[in-house]
C-alpha positions as CSV (number, residue, x, y, z in Angstrom):
1,M,-22.1,-2.7,-2.4
2,R,-22.5,-0.6,-5.5
3,L,-20.3,2.1,-3.9
4,V,-17.6,-0.4,-3.1
5,K,-17.6,-1.5,-6.8
6,K,-17.4,2.2,-7.8
7,A,-14.5,2.7,-5.5
8,G,-12.9,-0.4,-7.0
9,R,-13.2,1.0,-10.5
10,A,-11.7,4.3,-9.2
11,L,-8.6,2.3,-8.2
12,G,-7.6,1.8,-11.8
13,F,-4.0,1.1,-12.8
14,G,-2.8,4.7,-12.7
15,L,-4.4,5.3,-9.3
16,L,-3.2,2.0,-8.1
17,L,0.4,3.1,-8.7
18,M,-0.2,6.3,-6.8
19,L,-1.9,4.3,-3.9
20,L,1.0,2.0,-3.8
21,G,3.4,4.9,-3.4
22,V,5.1,4.4,-6.7
23,S,5.9,7.9,-7.8
24,S,8.8,8.8,-10.1
25,A,10.8,10.1,-7.1
26,F,10.4,6.9,-5.0
27,A,9.8,4.0,-7.4
28,A,13.3,2.5,-7.3
29,T,13.7,3.2,-3.6
30,L,10.3,1.6,-2.8
31,D,11.1,-1.4,-4.9
32,E,14.5,-1.7,-3.4
33,A,13.2,-1.5,0.2
34,K,10.6,-4.2,-0.6
35,A,13.1,-6.4,-2.3
36,A,15.5,-6.1,0.6
37,G,12.8,-7.3,2.9
38,Q,12.7,-4.0,4.9
39,I,9.1,-3.1,4.1
40,G,5.9,-4.8,3.0
41,E,2.2,-4.3,2.3
42,K,0.1,-4.3,5.4
43,Q,-3.5,-5.5,5.5
44,D,-4.7,-2.1,6.5
45,G,-3.6,-0.8,3.0
46,Y,-0.4,0.9,4.1
47,I,3.3,0.1,4.0
48,G,4.8,-1.4,7.1
49,L,8.2,-2.1,8.5
50,V,9.1,-5.8,8.2
51,Q,12.5,-5.2,9.9
52,A,12.6,-3.6,13.3
53,S,15.4,-1.3,12.4
54,V,15.7,0.4,9.0
55,P,17.7,3.3,7.7
56,A,16.3,6.8,8.1
57,D,15.6,7.2,4.4
58,V,13.5,4.1,4.4
59,M,11.5,5.3,7.3
60,A,11.0,8.6,5.6
61,L,9.9,6.8,2.5
62,V,7.3,4.7,4.4
63,E,5.9,7.9,6.1
64,S,5.7,9.7,2.7
65,V,4.0,6.8,0.9
66,N,1.6,6.2,3.7
67,A,0.6,9.9,3.8
68,Q,0.0,9.9,0.1
69,R,-2.1,6.8,0.4
70,R,-4.1,8.1,3.3
71,A,-4.9,11.3,1.3
72,R,-6.0,9.4,-1.7
73,Y,-8.0,6.9,0.3
74,E,-9.8,9.8,1.9
75,E,-10.6,11.3,-1.5
76,I,-12.0,8.1,-2.9
77,A,-14.0,7.4,0.3
78,K,-15.5,10.9,0.1
79,E,-16.3,10.6,-3.6
80,N,-18.1,7.3,-3.0
81,G,-19.7,7.8,0.4
82,I,-17.9,4.9,2.0
83,A,-15.5,4.4,4.9
84,V,-11.8,5.2,4.4
85,Q,-11.0,1.7,5.9
86,D,-13.1,0.1,3.2
87,V,-11.0,1.8,0.5
88,A,-7.8,0.9,2.3
89,K,-8.9,-2.8,2.4
90,L,-9.7,-2.8,-1.2
91,A,-6.3,-1.2,-1.9
92,F,-4.6,-4.0,0.0
93,T,-6.3,-6.6,-2.1
94,R,-5.0,-4.8,-5.2
95,A,-1.6,-4.4,-3.7
96,L,-1.5,-8.1,-2.8
97,E,-2.2,-9.0,-6.4
98,N,0.6,-6.7,-7.6
99,T,3.2,-7.7,-5.0
100,R,6.2,-9.4,-6.5
101,P,7.0,-12.9,-5.4
102,G,9.6,-12.8,-2.6
103,N,8.3,-9.5,-1.2
104,F,6.6,-9.4,2.2
105,V,2.9,-9.0,2.9
106,E,1.2,-9.0,6.2
107,A,-0.7,-12.3,6.8
108,S,-2.1,-11.1,10.1
109,P,-1.3,-8.1,12.2
110,G,2.4,-8.0,12.8
111,Q,2.9,-11.4,11.0
112,W,4.9,-11.1,7.8
113,V,5.2,-13.7,5.1
114,K,6.9,-13.7,1.7
115,K,4.6,-13.9,-1.2
116,P,5.3,-17.2,-3.1
């Protein structure tokens, strides 16, 4: 439990932005894709497609963000001796807190809802 708390502290604001895929190159595009209802936060800690068909640049964005998240989750897990999945679940909790109203989050696998 202490390791999970340690991992939680490691997910400070700056790291949270990185985990959520908000880099200077993608910030507007990520926010736009979320606001357009194309993508949302998945329960597994990654970005998922809300719409079945999205433009190629949105797909590339999702792949890039998820690769960045996966790498960071692995670092945090290794530093704290916990499972990557535990870090990802914690990241989803943080992402859910920071998701803007009207953007999509995964309520259950494959089931998307708008955050009130």
